[in-house]
N, C-alpha and C positions, 0 to 999 in steps of 0.2 A: 504493498499501501506505501510504506514513504517512495518509494520508486517509481509508482504512479502517481503520487501528487507531486513530488518533483519532473515528471516531463511534462504533467498539466501545467504547470507554474512556468516552466521552462516554453512551450509552447504557445502562453500565452502573454508570457513578457516579449518574445520574440518580435511575435503581430503584432504587439502592442508597438513597440521598436520601430519596429519597419513601418508603420505609420508614422510614425515621429519624424525617421530619418525621410516620410516621401513630401510632408509636409513644410520639413528644413528645405527640404530641395526646391520645393514650390513658393519661396517664402518673399520674393519678387511681386510675383502674381495673386492678389486675394483670390479672385474671384476662383482662381484655378484647386485653391487651396481648398476654399470653401466647397466646390465639384468633390476633387478628390480625397477629401474627410469623408463627405456624405456618402461616395460610391464605396469608398474603402469598408464601409461599416456594411453597406446595403449587399454588397457582392457578399462578404463573410459571412452575412446570419446567410441569403439564400443557397448559401451551397453547404451551408451546415441543415436549412430544412430537406433541402433534395436529399441530401445525403442519408440525413434520418430515415426520409419516407423509404428512398432506394436500396441500403442494407438494409435496414434494420426498421423500419415500420412500429416496433415497439418500444421503440426508443424515445418516442415524439413524446412532450409531457414532461412530468416532473418526476413520477416513477412514484409517490409518497401511495397516493391511492390503488397504487399496485400491487405494491408491499404489503400494505395494508389487509389488502382481500389475498396476497398469498399469505398471508402469517396468521391469517382464518382459516383458512385449509385449503380457499378454492386456489385448483392448478390454471395457470394461466400461459395459455400455449406459446410458446415461445420466447416467454419472460425473462427468461434468467439461461439465455444463452451466452458463448462468447462472439457471436454477432451481436449482440444486441447491445451490449457489455463495451464493443471497440464503436458501433454507433455512439453510442452515447460520448464514450469520452472524446472524438471525432468533432462530435458535433458541439462538446461544451468548451473544445477549445478552440472550435470557429466563432461560436458565440460570444465568448468573455474576451477574446483575441480583437474582436471587433470594436470594442470602447462603448455596449452599447450598455446602460444601466439595468444588467436584470442580477438574476443571484441574489446574492445580499447585496449589494448595491440599492436593488431595484424595489428594494422593500422599505414603505416611507419608516422615517427614524423616530420614534415616539421617546419624545424628549420632556 
């Protein structure tokens, strides 16, 4: 799990660093920066959605309701497979690497 977590963090960091480098390269053109910033996020999130839909349709969603159902004794077809696992890992890396406010960042802060 530690190696998996490290790999996810490294992939997310690499994607976010790539976005920052792209924006820095377009420093003179503000319109191009905005277009690149928007397209980078849209392309990565779309790639994550298409990959999950094509490679592991059971990976779509948070997984919490599915795990609750599985713990209660209902076996979901193809939910706990390596195919779904890899689809979750790739989809999560692409989605978080896009810079979209999802996951822990997307929840409203309760102060």
